[in-house]
C-alpha positions as CSV (number, residue, x, y, z in Angstrom):
1,M,0.2,2.0,-16.4
2,F,-3.3,1.6,-15.2
3,G,-4.6,5.1,-15.2
4,Q,-8.0,5.3,-13.7
5,D,-9.0,1.8,-14.7
6,R,-9.9,0.2,-11.4
7,Q,-10.8,-3.1,-12.9
8,R,-7.6,-3.5,-14.8
9,L,-5.5,-2.6,-11.7
10,R,-7.4,-5.1,-9.6
11,R,-7.1,-7.8,-12.2
12,Y,-3.3,-7.3,-12.1
13,Y,-3.4,-8.0,-8.3
14,L,-5.5,-11.1,-8.9
15,Q,-3.1,-12.3,-11.7
16,A,0.0,-11.6,-9.6
17,W,-1.4,-13.6,-6.7
18,Q,-2.4,-16.5,-9.0
19,K,1.1,-16.5,-10.5
20,Q,2.6,-16.7,-7.1
21,Q,0.3,-19.5,-6.0
22,T,1.2,-21.5,-9.1
23,G,4.9,-20.8,-9.2
24,V,4.8,-19.0,-12.5
25,A,7.6,-16.5,-13.2
26,M,6.7,-12.9,-12.3
27,E,7.8,-9.4,-13.2
28,P,9.2,-7.4,-10.3
29,L,6.0,-5.4,-9.8
30,E,4.0,-8.7,-9.7
31,S,6.4,-10.1,-7.1
32,L,6.0,-6.9,-5.0
33,I,2.2,-7.2,-5.2
34,A,2.3,-10.9,-4.4
35,N,4.5,-10.3,-1.4
36,V,2.2,-7.7,-0.1
37,I,-0.8,-10.0,-0.6
38,G,1.0,-12.8,1.1
39,Q,1.3,-10.6,4.2
40,H,-2.5,-10.2,4.3
41,P,-4.2,-13.6,4.6
42,E,-7.4,-11.8,5.5
43,Y,-7.6,-10.7,1.8
44,H,-6.8,-14.1,0.2
45,A,-10.4,-15.2,-0.2
46,I,-11.3,-11.9,-1.9
47,L,-8.5,-12.4,-4.4
48,Q,-9.8,-15.8,-5.4
49,S,-12.9,-14.3,-7.1
50,E,-13.5,-12.1,-10.1
51,D,-16.2,-10.5,-8.0
52,A,-13.5,-8.4,-6.4
53,L,-12.9,-6.6,-9.7
54,E,-16.2,-4.7,-9.4
55,K,-16.9,-4.7,-5.7
56,D,-17.1,-1.4,-3.8
57,F,-15.6,-1.5,-0.3
58,T,-17.2,1.2,1.8
59,P,-16.8,2.1,5.5
60,E,-20.6,2.2,5.6
61,Q,-20.6,-1.5,5.0
62,G,-17.9,-1.9,7.7
63,Q,-15.2,-2.8,5.2
64,S,-11.9,-1.3,4.3
65,N,-10.7,-1.4,0.7
66,P,-8.1,-4.2,0.5
67,F,-6.8,-2.9,-2.8
68,L,-6.3,0.6,-1.3
69,H,-4.6,-1.0,1.8
70,M,-2.3,-3.1,-0.3
71,G,-1.6,-0.2,-2.6
72,M,-0.5,1.9,0.3
73,H,2.0,-0.8,1.3
74,I,3.3,-0.8,-2.3
75,S,3.6,3.0,-2.3
76,L,5.5,2.9,1.0
77,A,7.8,0.3,-0.4
78,E,8.5,2.5,-3.5
79,Q,9.1,5.6,-1.3
80,I,11.5,3.7,1.0
81,S,13.4,2.2,-1.9
82,T,13.9,5.5,-3.6
83,D,14.1,7.6,-0.4
84,R,11.5,10.0,-1.6
85,P,10.7,12.2,0.1
86,A,14.3,12.5,1.2
87,G,14.7,11.0,4.6
88,I,11.8,8.6,4.6
89,R,14.1,5.5,4.4
90,N,15.9,6.6,7.6
91,T,12.6,7.5,9.3
92,Y,11.1,4.1,8.3
93,Q,14.1,2.3,9.8
94,K,13.6,4.1,13.1
95,I,9.9,3.3,13.2
96,R,10.6,-0.3,12.2
97,N,13.3,-0.6,15.0
98,K,10.9,1.0,17.5
99,L,8.1,-1.5,16.7
100,G,10.3,-4.5,15.9
101,D,8.3,-5.3,12.8
102,A,8.5,-4.0,9.3
103,H,4.8,-4.7,8.5
104,A,3.6,-3.0,11.7
105,A,5.8,0.0,10.9
106,E,4.2,0.3,7.5
107,H,0.7,0.2,9.1
108,H,1.6,3.1,11.3
109,M,3.1,5.0,8.4
110,M,-0.1,4.6,6.4
111,E,-1.9,7.0,8.8
112,C,0.5,9.7,7.7
113,L,0.3,8.7,4.0
114,G,-3.5,8.6,4.1
115,L,-3.6,12.0,5.7
116,A,-1.2,13.5,3.1
117,L,-3.2,12.1,0.3
118,W,-6.5,13.2,1.7
119,E,-5.2,16.8,2.3
120,A,-3.8,16.9,-1.2
121,Q,-7.1,15.8,-2.7
122,Q,-9.1,18.3,-0.6
123,Q,-6.9,21.1,-1.7
124,N,-6.5,19.9,-5.3
125,R,-2.7,19.9,-5.1
126,A,0.2,17.5,-4.9
127,P,0.9,16.0,-1.5
128,D,3.0,18.1,0.8
129,E,6.1,16.0,1.2
130,Q,7.6,17.9,4.1
131,A,4.3,17.8,6.1
132,Y,4.1,14.0,5.3
133,L,7.7,13.5,6.5
134,E,7.1,15.5,9.6
135,C,4.1,13.4,10.4
136,L,6.2,10.2,10.0
137,K,9.0,11.6,12.2
138,K,6.5,11.9,15.0
139,L,6.2,8.1,14.9
140,A,9.9,7.5,15.2
141,P,11.7,7.6,18.6
């Protein structure tokens, strides 16, 4: 849908948030994005400006990338809804029950997702779903 077009993807986030704020009807993906944005008030100011479309968010500047962070929430939501890798839905429920909060569970799960993506990128291969799921299972009771 967006390919490697960072600006187009980010604009979609901004538009979804604007639609949610103004009560305009949204597509399901826009609703998902707006819900994730709603859970992150620390990013609301960034999403009010077109400057966010071109801004680089680097650790050297002491910043995390809000679009990457929210994208990981969206990825987790998709994985959980489709139960892929197989067993992630059950593992998520265990982590959520342990922590008592769905959002906190996702934040913990992001550590494993980030590691799986980083390893895949380093080795120029698809993410290892079994290693990813094993990492997640370590978070569950």
